[in-house]
NULOLO-304003 format. One record per residue: residue number from 1; residue in three letters; x, y, z of N, C-alpha, C in turn. Coordinates in Angstrom, 2 decimals, always signed. Example, Ala and Ser with C-alpha at 12.3 -4.5 7.8 and 13.67 -1.06 7.14 Angstrom:
<rs>
R pos code     nxx     nyy     nzz    caxx    cayy    cazz     cxx     cyy     czz
R   1  Ala  +13.19   -5.69   +7.80  +12.30   -4.50   +7.80  +13.20   -3.30   +7.80
R   2  Ser  +12.85   -2.25   +7.08  +13.67   -1.06   +7.14  +12.90   +0.03   +7.87
</rs>
This chain:
<rs>
R pos code     nxx     nyy     nzz    caxx    cayy    cazz     cxx     cyy     czz
R   1  Unk +285.31 +263.57  +38.53 +284.43 +262.76  +37.69 +285.26 +261.72  +36.93
R   2  Unk +284.83 +260.46  +37.00 +285.57 +259.41  +36.32 +285.35 +259.50  +34.81
R   3  Unk +286.22 +258.83  +34.09 +286.13 +258.86  +32.63 +284.83 +258.21  +32.14
R   4  Unk +284.42 +257.11  +32.79 +283.19 +256.42  +32.38 +281.96 +257.29  +32.65
R   5  Unk +281.97 +258.01  +33.79 +280.85 +258.90  +34.10 +280.78 +260.05  +33.09
R   6  Unk +281.94 +260.60  +32.75 +281.99 +261.68  +31.76 +281.44 +261.19  +30.42
R   7  Unk +281.82 +259.98  +30.03 +281.36 +259.43  +28.75 +279.85 +259.23  +28.77
R   8  Unk +279.34 +258.70  +29.89 +277.90 +258.49  +30.01 +277.13 +259.80  +29.93
R   9  Unk +277.64 +260.82  +30.61 +276.97 +262.13  +30.60 +276.96 +262.74  +29.20
R  10  Unk +278.05 +262.59  +28.47 +278.12 +263.13  +27.12 +277.17 +262.38  +26.19
R  11  Unk +277.03 +261.08  +26.39 +276.09 +260.30  +25.60 +274.65 +260.74  +25.89
R  12  Unk +274.37 +261.04  +27.18 +273.05 +261.53  +27.55 +272.75 +262.88  +26.89
R  13  Unk +273.75 +263.74  +26.85 +273.57 +265.04  +26.20 +273.25 +264.87  +24.72
R  14  Unk +273.93 +263.93  +24.09 +273.68 +263.68  +22.66 +272.28 +263.13  +22.44
R  15  Unk +271.89 +262.13  +23.23 +270.59 +261.49  +23.04 +269.44 +262.46  +23.34
R  16  Unk +269.58 +263.25  +24.40 +268.51 +264.20  +24.73 +268.46 +265.35  +23.71
R  17  Unk +269.60 +265.70  +23.15 +269.60 +266.70  +22.08 +268.89 +266.16  +20.85
R  18  Unk +269.04 +264.87  +20.61 +268.35 +264.21  +19.50 +266.84 +264.26  +19.69
R  19  Unk +266.40 +264.08  +20.94 +264.97 +264.16  +21.25 +264.45 +265.57  +20.96
R  20  Unk +265.20 +266.58  +21.34 +264.80 +267.96  +21.04 +264.66 +268.16  +19.54
R  21  Unk +265.66 +267.70  +18.79 +265.66 +267.89  +17.33 +264.48 +267.18  +16.67
R  22  Unk +264.08 +266.03  +17.20 +263.02 +265.27  +16.57 +261.62 +265.64  +16.99
R  23  Unk +261.49 +266.25  +18.19 +260.16 +266.46  +18.75 +259.71 +267.91  +18.91
R  24  Unk +260.61 +268.84  +19.15 +260.18 +270.19  +19.49 +259.29 +270.77  +18.39
R  25  Unk +258.21 +271.44  +18.78 +257.22 +271.95  +17.82 +257.21 +273.47  +17.82
R  26  Unk +257.91 +274.06  +16.86 +257.95 +275.51  +16.76 +256.61 +276.07  +16.29
R  27  Unk +255.85 +275.27  +15.52 +254.55 +275.73  +15.07 +253.57 +275.85  +16.24
R  28  Unk +253.63 +274.90  +17.18 +252.77 +275.00  +18.37 +253.19 +276.17  +19.25
R  29  Unk +254.49 +276.41  +19.32 +254.97 +277.54  +20.11 +254.46 +278.85  +19.52
R  30  Unk +254.51 +278.95  +18.20 +253.98 +280.15  +17.53 +252.48 +280.28  +17.77
R  31  Unk +251.77 +279.14  +17.74 +250.33 +279.17  +17.99 +250.02 +279.65  +19.40
R  32  Unk +250.83 +279.23  +20.37 +250.61 +279.67  +21.75 +250.81 +281.17  +21.89
R  33  Unk +251.74 +281.75  +21.12 +251.96 +283.18  +21.17 +250.75 +283.96  +20.66
R  34  Unk +250.03 +283.34  +19.71 +248.92 +284.03  +19.08 +247.58 +283.77  +19.78
R  35  Unk +247.58 +282.85  +20.74 +246.33 +282.58  +21.44 +245.91 +283.79  +22.26
R  36  Unk +244.63 +284.05  +22.26 +244.09 +285.19  +22.99 +244.07 +284.92  +24.49
R  37  Unk +244.23 +285.98  +25.26 +244.13 +285.84  +26.72 +242.74 +285.41  +27.16
R  38  Unk +241.76 +285.59  +26.27 +240.39 +285.21  +26.61 +240.12 +283.73  +26.33
R  39  Unk +241.11 +283.01  +25.78 +240.94 +281.58  +25.52 +240.81 +280.83  +26.85
R  40  Unk +240.48 +279.55  +26.75 +240.32 +278.71  +27.92 +241.50 +278.91  +28.87
R  41  Unk +241.20 +279.11  +30.14 +242.23 +279.40  +31.13 +243.30 +278.31  +31.17
R  42  Unk +244.52 +278.71  +31.03 +245.62 +277.76  +31.08 +245.94 +277.08  +29.76
R  43  Unk +245.08 +277.25  +28.75 +245.30 +276.57  +27.47 +246.57 +277.07  +26.79
R  44  Unk +246.81 +278.36  +26.90 +247.99 +278.94  +26.26 +249.27 +278.36  +26.86
R  45  Unk +249.30 +278.26  +28.19 +250.48 +277.71  +28.86 +250.64 +276.23  +28.54
R  46  Unk +249.53 +275.50  +28.44 +249.59 +274.06  +28.14 +250.14 +273.83  +26.74
R  47  Unk +249.67 +274.60  +25.76 +250.15 +274.45  +24.39 +251.65 +274.78  +24.31
R  48  Unk +252.05 +275.84  +25.00 +253.46 +276.23  +25.00 +254.32 +275.15  +25.64
R  49  Unk +253.83 +274.54  +26.73 +254.61 +273.48  +27.39 +254.75 +272.26  +26.50
R  50  Unk +253.65 +271.86  +25.84 +253.71 +270.72  +24.93 +254.73 +270.97  +23.82
R  51  Unk +254.79 +272.22  +23.36 +255.71 +272.57  +22.28 +257.16 +272.41  +22.70
R  52  Unk +257.48 +272.80  +23.94 +258.88 +272.80  +24.40 +259.20 +271.65  +25.33
R  53  Unk +258.22 +270.77  +25.60 +258.45 +269.63  +26.50 +259.66 +268.78  +26.10
R  54  Unk +259.97 +268.64  +24.79 +261.16 +267.85  +24.43 +262.47 +268.41  +25.00
R  55  Unk +262.46 +269.65  +25.46 +263.67 +270.25  +26.03 +263.91 +269.82  +27.48
R  56  Unk +262.88 +269.25  +28.12 +263.00 +268.87  +29.54 +264.10 +267.82  +29.75
R  57  Unk +264.15 +266.74  +28.95 +265.25 +265.77  +29.15 +266.64 +266.38  +28.96
R  58  Unk +266.78 +267.28  +27.98 +268.06 +267.94  +27.76 +268.43 +268.80  +28.96
R  59  Unk +267.45 +269.49  +29.54 +267.71 +270.30  +30.73 +268.21 +269.42  +31.88
R  60  Unk +267.60 +268.25  +32.05 +268.05 +267.33  +33.11 +269.46 +266.82  +32.84
R  61  Unk +269.74 +266.50  +31.58 +271.08 +266.02  +31.23 +272.14 +267.09  +31.48
R  62  Unk +271.79 +268.35  +31.23 +272.72 +269.45  +31.49 +272.96 +269.62  +32.99
R  63  Unk +271.89 +269.46  +33.78 +272.03 +269.56  +35.23 +272.94 +268.44  +35.75
R  64  Unk +272.75 +267.24  +35.24 +273.58 +266.10  +35.66 +275.04 +266.31  +35.26
R  65  Unk +275.24 +266.88  +34.08 +276.60 +267.05  +33.57 +277.35 +268.16  +34.29
R  66  Unk +276.70 +269.28  +34.56 +277.43 +270.46  +35.02 +277.17 +270.85  +36.48
R  67  Unk +276.27 +270.16  +37.18 +276.00 +270.49  +38.58 +275.97 +269.23  +39.43
R  68  Unk +275.84 +269.43  +40.71 +275.71 +268.30  +41.64 +274.29 +268.20  +42.18
R  69  Unk +273.36 +268.92  +41.56 +271.97 +268.91  +42.01 +271.34 +267.55  +41.73
R  70  Unk +270.81 +266.92  +42.76 +270.10 +265.65  +42.63 +268.90 +265.69  +43.57
R  71  Unk +267.92 +264.85  +43.32 +266.75 +264.79  +44.18 +266.59 +263.36  +44.70
R  72  Unk +265.85 +263.22  +45.77 +265.65 +261.91  +46.38 +264.95 +260.97  +45.41
R  73  Unk +265.27 +259.70  +45.53 +264.70 +258.71  +44.61 +263.18 +258.68  +44.64
R  74  Unk +262.60 +258.78  +45.85 +261.14 +258.73  +45.96 +260.48 +259.93  +45.29
R  75  Unk +261.14 +261.11  +45.40 +260.59 +262.31  +44.78 +260.70 +262.23  +43.26
R  76  Unk +261.84 +261.75  +42.77 +262.02 +261.59  +41.32 +260.99 +260.61  +40.76
R  77  Unk +260.77 +259.52  +41.50 +259.79 +258.53  +41.06 +258.38 +259.09  +41.05
R  78  Unk +258.04 +259.87  +42.09 +256.71 +260.47  +42.17 +256.47 +261.44  +41.02
R  79  Unk +257.46 +262.30  +40.76 +257.33 +263.25  +39.66 +257.23 +262.54  +38.32
R  80  Unk +257.98 +261.44  +38.16 +257.93 +260.68  +36.91 +256.55 +260.06  +36.71
R  81  Unk +255.97 +259.53  +37.79 +254.63 +258.92  +37.70 +253.58 +259.97  +37.36
R  82  Unk +253.67 +261.14  +38.01 +252.71 +262.23  +37.72 +252.84 +262.67  +36.28
R  83  Unk +254.08 +262.89  +35.83 +254.31 +263.31  +34.43 +253.80 +262.25  +33.47
R  84  Unk +254.07 +260.97  +33.80 +253.62 +259.89  +32.93 +252.11 +259.80  +32.85
R  85  Unk +251.45 +259.91  +34.00 +250.00 +259.84  +34.02 +249.35 +260.97  +33.24
R  86  Unk +249.84 +262.19  +33.47 +249.29 +263.35  +32.75 +249.54 +263.23  +31.25
R  87  Unk +250.74 +262.77  +30.89 +251.08 +262.64  +29.48 +250.24 +261.60  +28.77
R  88  Unk +250.00 +260.47  +29.42 +249.17 +259.42  +28.82 +247.74 +259.91  +28.65
R  89  Unk +247.21 +260.60  +29.67 +245.84 +261.11  +29.57 +245.71 +262.13  +28.43
R  90  Unk +246.67 +263.04  +28.33 +246.63 +264.03  +27.25 +246.76 +263.36  +25.89
R  91  Unk +247.59 +262.32  +25.79 +247.76 +261.61  +24.53 +246.47 +260.92  +24.10
R  92  Unk +245.83 +260.25  +25.05 +244.58 +259.56  +24.74 +243.47 +260.56  +24.40
R  93  Unk +243.45 +261.69  +25.11 +242.45 +262.72  +24.81 +242.68 +263.29  +23.42
R  94  Unk +243.96 +263.57  +23.10 +244.28 +264.08  +21.77 +243.90 +263.10  +20.68
R  95  Unk +244.13 +261.82  +20.91 +243.77 +260.80  +19.92 +242.26 +260.71  +19.76
R  96  Unk +241.52 +260.84  +20.87 +240.07 +260.76  +20.81 +239.47 +261.94  +20.06
R  97  Unk +240.11 +263.10  +20.17 +239.59 +264.30  +19.52 +240.06 +264.46  +18.08
R  98  Unk +241.03 +263.66  +17.66 +241.55 +263.78  +16.31 +240.67 +263.02  +15.33
R  99  Unk +240.51 +263.60  +14.14 +239.72 +262.94  +13.10 +240.55 +261.87  +12.39
R 100  Unk +241.79 +262.23  +12.09 +242.72 +261.28  +11.47 +244.04 +261.35  +12.24
R 101  Unk +244.88 +260.37  +12.03 +246.19 +260.41  +12.67 +246.18 +260.10  +14.14
R 102  Unk +245.11 +259.41  +14.63 +245.04 +259.11  +16.06 +246.19 +258.23  +16.52
R 103  Unk +246.61 +257.28  +15.67 +247.75 +256.43  +16.03 +249.02 +257.25  +16.16
R 104  Unk +249.20 +258.21  +15.26 +250.38 +259.09  +15.33 +250.33 +259.94  +16.59
R 105  Unk +249.15 +260.41  +16.94 +249.00 +261.21  +18.16 +249.42 +260.40  +19.38
R 106  Unk +249.00 +259.14  +19.43 +249.34 +258.28  +20.58 +250.84 +258.01  +20.62
R 107  Unk +251.42 +257.65  +19.46 +252.86 +257.38  +19.40 +253.65 +258.63  +19.79
R 108  Unk +253.24 +259.77  +19.24 +253.90 +261.04  +19.53 +253.81 +261.35  +21.02
R 109  Unk +252.60 +261.26  +21.56 +252.38 +261.63  +22.95 +253.03 +260.68  +23.95
R 110  Unk +252.91 +259.38  +23.72 +253.44 +258.40  +24.68 +254.96 +258.43  +24.70
R 111  Unk +255.59 +258.51  +23.54 +257.06 +258.54  +23.52 +257.60 +259.83  +24.14
R 112  Unk +256.92 +260.95  +23.87 +257.34 +262.20  +24.48 +257.14 +262.16  +26.00
R 113  Unk +256.04 +261.53  +26.43 +255.79 +261.36  +27.86 +256.89 +260.55  +28.52
R 114  Unk +257.34 +259.50  +27.85 +258.43 +258.68  +28.39 +259.70 +259.51  +28.56
R 115  Unk +259.95 +260.42  +27.61 +261.14 +261.27  +27.70 +261.05 +262.21  +28.90
R 116  Unk +259.89 +262.81  +29.12 +259.73 +263.76  +30.23 +259.80 +263.02  +31.57
R 117  Unk +259.16 +261.85  +31.65 +259.23 +261.06  +32.88 +260.66 +260.64  +33.17
R 118  Unk +261.38 +260.23  +32.13 +262.77 +259.85  +32.29 +263.64 +261.00  +32.74
R 119  Unk +263.27 +262.20  +32.36 +264.05 +263.38  +32.75 +264.06 +263.56  +34.27
R 120  Unk +262.93 +263.27  +34.93 +262.88 +263.37  +36.39 +263.71 +262.27  +37.04
R 121  Unk +263.62 +261.06  +36.49 +264.38 +259.94  +37.05 +265.88 +260.15  +36.87
R 122  Unk +266.24 +260.89  +35.83 +267.66 +261.15  +35.57 +268.29 +261.96  +36.70
R 123  Unk +267.47 +262.74  +37.40 +267.97 +263.58  +38.49 +268.00 +262.85  +39.83
R 124  Unk +267.59 +261.60  +39.83 +267.53 +260.84  +41.07 +268.91 +260.50  +41.60
R 125  Unk +269.03 +260.48  +42.92 +270.28 +260.04  +43.55 +270.43 +258.52  +43.46
R 126  Unk +269.33 +257.85  +43.19 +269.33 +256.39  +43.12 +269.85 +255.89  +41.77
R 127  Unk +270.66 +254.87  +41.80 +271.15 +254.26  +40.56 +270.01 +253.59  +39.80
R 128  Unk +269.05 +253.05  +40.55 +267.90 +252.41  +39.92 +267.12 +253.44  +39.10
R 129  Unk +266.92 +254.63  +39.69 +266.23 +255.70  +38.98 +266.97 +256.12  +37.73
R 130  Unk +268.28 +256.20  +37.83 +269.10 +256.60  +36.69 +269.00 +255.57  +35.57
R 131  Unk +269.06 +254.30  +35.93 +268.95 +253.25  +34.92 +267.55 +253.21  +34.31
R 132  Unk +266.54 +253.45  +35.14 +265.16 +253.49  +34.63 +264.99 +254.61  +33.62
R 133  Unk +265.67 +255.74  +33.87 +265.61 +256.86  +32.92 +266.18 +256.45  +31.57
R 134  Unk +267.28 +255.72  +31.59 +267.90 +255.29  +30.34 +266.97 +254.37  +29.56
R 135  Unk +266.24 +253.51  +30.27 +265.29 +252.62  +29.62 +264.15 +253.41  +28.99
R 136  Unk +263.65 +254.41  +29.73 +262.56 +255.23  +29.22 +262.98 +256.06  +28.02
R 137  Unk +264.25 +256.39  +27.91 +264.73 +257.20  +26.79 +264.81 +256.42  +25.48
R 138  Unk +264.72 +255.09  +25.54 +264.87 +254.29  +24.31 +263.81 +254.65  +23.28
R 139  Unk +262.54 +254.63  +23.70 +261.44 +254.90  +22.77 +261.50 +256.32  +22.18
R 140  Unk +261.66 +257.37  +22.98 +261.73 +258.71  +22.39 +262.95 +258.93  +21.49
R 141  Unk +264.05 +258.29  +21.80 +265.23 +258.42  +20.93 +264.94 +257.78  +19.58
R 142  Unk +264.33 +256.59  +19.59 +263.96 +255.94  +18.33 +262.93 +256.78  +17.58
R 143  Unk +261.98 +257.36  +18.32 +260.99 +258.23  +17.70 +261.63 +259.45  +17.06
R 144  Unk +262.62 +260.03  +17.74 +263.31 +261.20  +17.20 +264.06 +260.85  +15.92
R 145  Unk +264.70 +259.68  +15.91 +265.42 +259.25  +14.72 +264.44 +259.09  +13.55
R 146  Unk +263.30 +258.45  +13.82 +262.28 +258.28  +12.79 +261.77 +259.62  +12.26
R 147  Unk +261.54 +260.56  +13.17 +261.05 +261.88  +12.79 +262.05 +262.59  +11.89
R 148  Unk +263.34 +262.50  +12.22 +264.38 +263.17  +11.43 +264.62 +262.45  +10.10
R 149  Unk +264.51 +261.13  +10.10 +264.64 +260.39   +8.83 +263.52 +260.79   +7.88
R 150  Unk +262.31 +260.93   +8.42 +261.18 +261.36   +7.59 +261.44 +262.74   +7.01
R 151  Unk +262.02 +263.63   +7.80 +262.38 +264.96   +7.30 +263.29 +264.85   +6.08
R 152  Unk +264.30 +263.99   +6.18 +265.20 +263.81   +5.05 +264.50 +263.25   +3.84
R 153  Unk +263.61 +262.27   +4.05 +262.89 +261.67   +2.92 +261.93 +262.65   +2.27
R 154  Unk +261.25 +263.46   +3.08 +260.32 +264.45   +2.53 +261.07 +265.46   +1.67
R 155  Unk +262.14 +266.01   +2.21 +262.87 +267.06   +1.49 +263.54 +266.53   +0.23
R 156  Unk +264.18 +265.38   +0.34 +264.93 +264.88   -0.81 +264.04 +264.23   -1.87
R 157  Unk +262.86 +263.73   -1.49 +261.96 +263.16   -2.49 +261.18 +264.23   -3.23
R 158  Unk +261.05 +265.42   -2.62 +260.32 +266.51   -3.28 +261.04 +266.95   -4.56
R 159  Unk +262.38 +266.91   -4.55 +263.14 +267.36   -5.71 +262.94 +266.48   -6.93
R 160  Unk +263.13 +265.16   -6.84 +262.93 +264.33   -8.04 +261.48 +264.28   -8.51
R 161  Unk +260.52 +264.37   -7.57 +259.12 +264.36   -7.98 +258.77 +265.63   -8.75
R 162  Unk +259.27 +266.76   -8.28 +258.95 +268.04   -8.96 +259.68 +268.17  -10.28
R 163  Unk +260.84 +267.53  -10.43 +261.61 +267.56  -11.68 +261.84 +268.98  -12.18
R 164  Unk +262.18 +269.87  -11.26 +262.49 +271.25  -11.64 +261.28 +272.14  -11.81
R 165  Unk +260.08 +271.60  -11.67 +258.87 +272.39  -11.81 +258.55 +273.10  -10.48
R 166  Unk +257.76 +274.16  -10.52 +257.36 +274.82   -9.27 +256.59 +273.85   -8.37
R 167  Unk +256.81 +273.94   -7.06 +256.14 +273.05   -6.13 +256.01 +273.74   -4.77
R 168  Unk +255.22 +273.15   -3.89 +255.12 +273.63   -2.51 +254.70 +272.48   -1.63
R 169  Unk +254.93 +272.63   -0.33 +254.58 +271.61   +0.66 +253.67 +272.23   +1.71
R 170  Unk +252.69 +271.45   +2.17 +251.74 +271.99   +3.14 +251.15 +270.86   +3.97
R 171  Unk +250.59 +271.24   +5.13 +249.80 +270.31   +5.94 +248.37 +270.84   +5.97
R 172  Unk +247.37 +269.97   +5.79 +245.98 +270.42   +5.73 +245.49 +271.10   +7.01
R 173  Unk +246.17 +270.89   +8.14 +245.73 +271.49   +9.40 +245.96 +272.99   +9.44
R 174  Unk +246.81 +273.50   +8.53 +247.10 +274.93   +8.47 +246.94 +275.40   +7.03
R 175  Unk +246.20 +276.48   +6.83 +246.04 +277.02   +5.49 +247.33 +277.70   +5.07
R 176  Unk +247.85 +277.30   +3.92 +249.09 +277.88   +3.43 +250.22 +276.87   +3.48
R 177  Unk +251.37 +277.23   +2.94 +252.51 +276.31   +2.90 +253.18 +276.17   +4.26
R 178  Unk +254.03 +275.16   +4.39 +254.83 +275.04   +5.61 +255.74 +276.26   +5.69
R 179  Unk +256.01 +276.71   +6.91 +256.77 +277.95   +7.09 +258.25 +277.70   +7.35
R 180  Unk +258.61 +276.45   +7.64 +260.01 +276.17   +7.93 +260.32 +274.71   +7.61
R 181  Unk +261.59 +274.41   +7.49 +262.01 +273.04   +7.23 +261.68 +272.13   +8.41
R 182  Unk +261.67 +272.68   +9.62 +261.37 +271.86  +10.80 +259.94 +271.32  +10.77
R 183  Unk +259.06 +271.95  +10.00 +257.69 +271.47   +9.89 +257.58 +270.19   +9.08
R 184  Unk +258.69 +269.74   +8.48 +258.67 +268.55   +7.64 +259.11 +267.29   +8.38
R 185  Unk +259.40 +267.40   +9.68 +259.72 +266.22  +10.47 +258.45 +265.39  +10.69
R 186  Unk +258.61 +264.11  +10.93 +257.45 +263.22  +11.03 +256.46 +263.65  +12.10
R 187  Unk +256.95 +264.16  +13.24 +256.05 +264.54  +14.32 +255.49 +265.96  +14.16
R 188  Unk +255.70 +266.55  +12.99 +255.08 +267.84  +12.68 +254.32 +267.78  +11.36
R 189  Unk +254.74 +266.88  +10.46 +254.17 +266.80   +9.12 +253.02 +265.79   +9.08
R 190  Unk +252.03 +266.01   +9.95 +250.82 +265.19   +9.93 +249.67 +266.03  +10.48
R 191  Unk +248.47 +265.56  +10.24 +247.31 +266.34  +10.66 +246.39 +265.51  +11.54
R 192  Unk +245.63 +266.21  +12.37 +244.62 +265.55  +13.20 +243.23 +266.05  +12.84
R 193  Unk +243.11 +266.79  +11.74 +241.82 +267.35  +11.32 +241.05 +266.31  +10.52
R 194  Unk +239.88 +266.73  +10.03 +239.04 +265.81   +9.25 +239.59 +265.55   +7.86
R 195  Unk +240.65 +266.26   +7.48 +241.25 +266.05   +6.17 +241.86 +264.64   +6.08
R 196  Unk +241.82 +264.08   +4.87 +242.33 +262.72   +4.67 +243.83 +262.69   +4.41
R 197  Unk +244.46 +263.87   +4.39 +245.88 +263.95   +4.05 +246.70 +264.36   +5.26
R 198  Unk +247.92 +263.87   +5.32 +248.85 +264.27   +6.38 +249.72 +265.43   +5.91
R 199  Unk +250.40 +265.24   +4.80 +251.23 +266.29   +4.23 +251.07 +266.31   +2.72
R 200  Unk +251.01 +267.49   +2.15 +250.75 +267.61   +0.72 +251.97 +268.16   -0.02
R 201  Unk +252.20 +267.60   -1.20 +253.17 +268.12   -2.15 +252.41 +268.49   -3.41
R 202  Unk +252.41 +269.76   -3.76 +251.73 +270.24   -4.96 +252.77 +270.63   -6.00
R 203  Unk +252.63 +270.08   -7.19 +253.57 +270.34   -8.28 +252.83 +270.97   -9.45
R 204  Unk +253.32 +272.10   -9.91 +252.70 +272.79  -11.04 +253.22 +272.20  -12.34
R 205  Unk +252.31 +271.62  -13.12 +252.66 +271.02  -14.41 +251.85 +271.71  -15.50
R 206  Unk +252.39 +272.84  -15.97 +251.64 +273.65  -16.93 +250.41 +274.23  -16.27
R 207  Unk +249.24 +274.04  -16.89 +248.01 +274.57  -16.28 +247.47 +273.68  -15.15
R 208  Unk +248.02 +272.50  -15.01 +247.53 +271.55  -14.03 +248.37 +271.56  -12.75
R 209  Unk +247.75 +271.19  -11.65 +248.45 +271.03  -10.38 +248.34 +269.57   -9.96
R 210  Unk +249.48 +268.92   -9.87 +249.52 +267.52   -9.46 +249.66 +267.46   -7.94
R 211  Unk +248.87 +266.62   -7.29 +248.83 +266.55   -5.84 +249.38 +265.20   -5.36
R 212  Unk +250.26 +265.26   -4.36 +250.78 +264.05   -3.72 +250.53 +264.15   -2.22
R 213  Unk +250.24 +263.00   -1.61 +250.02 +262.95   -0.17 +251.14 +262.16   +0.50
R 214  Unk +251.67 +262.71   +1.60 +252.72 +262.03   +2.34 +252.12 +260.95   +3.22
R 215  Unk +252.64 +259.73   +3.10 +252.19 +258.61   +3.92 +253.21 +258.34   +5.01
R 216  Unk +252.89 +258.64   +6.28 +253.83 +258.36   +7.38 +254.15 +256.88   +7.51
R 217  Unk +253.22 +256.02   +7.15 +253.44 +254.58   +7.29 +254.40 +254.07   +6.21
R 218  Unk +254.18 +254.51   +4.96 +255.04 +254.05   +3.87 +256.25 +254.96   +3.66
R 219  Unk +256.24 +256.11   +4.32 +257.36 +257.06   +4.25 +257.62 +257.47   +2.81
R 220  Unk +256.57 +257.89   +2.12 +256.73 +258.31   +0.72 +255.53 +259.17   +0.32
R 221  Unk +255.67 +259.86   -0.81 +254.56 +260.62   -1.38 +253.80 +259.73   -2.36
R 222  Unk +252.48 +259.66   -2.19 +251.62 +258.91   -3.10 +250.76 +259.89   -3.89
R 223  Unk +250.57 +259.67   -5.20 +249.74 +260.58   -5.99 +248.29 +260.54   -5.56
R 224  Unk +247.63 +261.69   -5.58 +246.21 +261.80   -5.25 +245.44 +261.88   -6.57
R 225  Unk +244.59 +260.91   -6.81 +243.83 +260.86   -8.06 +242.60 +261.75   -7.97
R 226  Unk +242.37 +262.50   -9.04 +241.21 +263.39   -9.16 +241.03 +264.29   -7.93
R 227  Unk +242.03 +265.08   -7.60 +241.92 +265.97   -6.43 +240.83 +267.01   -6.58
R 228  Unk +240.43 +267.31   -7.83 +239.39 +268.31   -8.05 +238.04 +267.87   -7.52
R 229  Unk +237.86 +266.58   -7.26 +236.59 +266.08   -6.74 +236.50 +266.14   -5.23
R 230  Unk +237.62 +266.49   -4.60 +237.66 +266.52   -3.13 +237.25 +267.89   -2.60
R 231  Unk +236.71 +267.90   -1.40 +236.32 +269.15   -0.75 +236.81 +269.14   +0.70
R 232  Unk +237.60 +270.17   +1.06 +238.10 +271.26   +0.22 +239.15 +270.78   -0.77
R 233  Unk +239.32 +271.54   -1.83 +240.24 +271.17   -2.89 +241.68 +271.28   -2.39
R 234  Unk +242.43 +270.17   -2.34 +243.81 +270.23   -1.84 +244.73 +271.06   -2.73
R 235  Unk +244.33 +271.30   -3.96 +245.17 +272.09   -4.87 +245.24 +273.55   -4.46
R 236  Unk +244.33 +273.96   -3.58 +244.31 +275.35   -3.13 +245.07 +275.55   -1.83
R 237  Unk +245.71 +274.49   -1.33 +246.38 +274.56   -0.03 +247.57 +275.51   -0.05
R 238  Unk +248.32 +275.52   -1.15 +249.46 +276.42   -1.26 +249.74 +276.68   -2.73
R 239  Unk +250.56 +277.68   -3.01 +250.89 +278.07   -4.38 +252.30 +277.60   -4.73
R 240  Unk +252.45 +276.73   -5.71 +253.78 +276.23   -6.09 +254.73 +277.35   -6.50
R 241  Unk +255.98 +277.22   -6.07 +257.02 +278.19   -6.38 +258.28 +277.47   -6.85
R 242  Unk +259.08 +278.11   -7.69 +260.36 +277.49   -8.06 +261.27 +277.36   -6.84
R 243  Unk +261.91 +276.21   -6.69 +262.84 +275.98   -5.58 +262.22 +276.34   -4.24
R 244  Unk +261.04 +275.82   -3.98 +260.28 +276.18   -2.79 +261.09 +276.02   -1.50
R 245  Unk +261.74 +274.88   -1.33 +262.43 +274.60   -0.06 +263.61 +275.53   +0.19
R 246  Unk +264.23 +276.02   -0.86 +265.38 +276.91   -0.67 +264.95 +278.28   -0.17
R 247  Unk +263.66 +278.55   -0.18 +263.18 +279.87   +0.23 +262.58 +279.93   +1.61
R 248  Unk +262.64 +278.81   +2.37 +262.08 +278.83   +3.72 +263.19 +278.56   +4.74
R 249  Unk +263.07 +279.12   +5.96 +264.12 +278.94   +6.97 +264.08 +277.57   +7.61
R 250  Unk +265.10 +277.28   +8.40 +265.16 +276.00   +9.12 +264.07 +275.93  +10.18
R 251  Unk +263.90 +277.03  +10.94 +262.84 +277.09  +11.95 +262.11 +278.41  +11.83
R 252  Unk +260.90 +278.44  +12.34 +260.11 +279.67  +12.35 +259.11 +279.60  +13.48
R 253  Unk +258.98 +280.69  +14.24 +257.97 +280.76  +15.30 +257.02 +281.92  +15.01
R 254  Unk +256.89 +282.25  +13.73 +255.95 +283.27  +13.29 +254.98 +282.62  +12.34
R 255  Unk +253.69 +282.66  +12.68 +252.67 +282.07  +11.84 +252.21 +283.08  +10.81
R 256  Unk +251.85 +282.55   +9.63 +251.38 +283.43   +8.56 +249.95 +283.87   +8.83
</rs>
């Protein structure tokens, strides 16, 4: 293996690892574990695949780095087209079924689809296929960076806003607080339900609970005025605790 090829492969491993870090959904994986066998046929497997789909590009990069396994260019292209078509359809369906956050659903789904399609092209014997994979990886890599930057902004802005007071973080799509730090990434800290909020920060200020809503567009927490007039009451989403973030793990695949 030449030095340039080794360097390229290591860069691919880094970029695809970044996609995993920004996209993988441990909450969906936990949900798939809890789905009943009597649910819609195949739904459990579909949810589990969507949760771990960000690992597909990394798996391809590992195969390229450590093995000589390659597939014909036409087969890689066919698989990429099938993956792309299915991913786009699922993204549009998810956006159509979502009450809020439809734009986020489309961005999330399309960029992840590009990563999975690129993973098949990465295994192609054709140089054209390999270069096409690199082009397709641009959007998901940028999406992963955005998702991780949002994680940093959510975690670090919660401290100055709470000012040492008890607080908690939650998403309206799940009753209760977030279960892990990974739930605070941009592609996890949003909702598709009828709720008007994406992510909530609740701060206990004496007898009162101050509510903030995370804005994915502005990348900040905005105060929610008169939350007591809303239904359901966002103040009941979680119970503020001292040093809330220090008490939750980095990842969790167990739902409360």
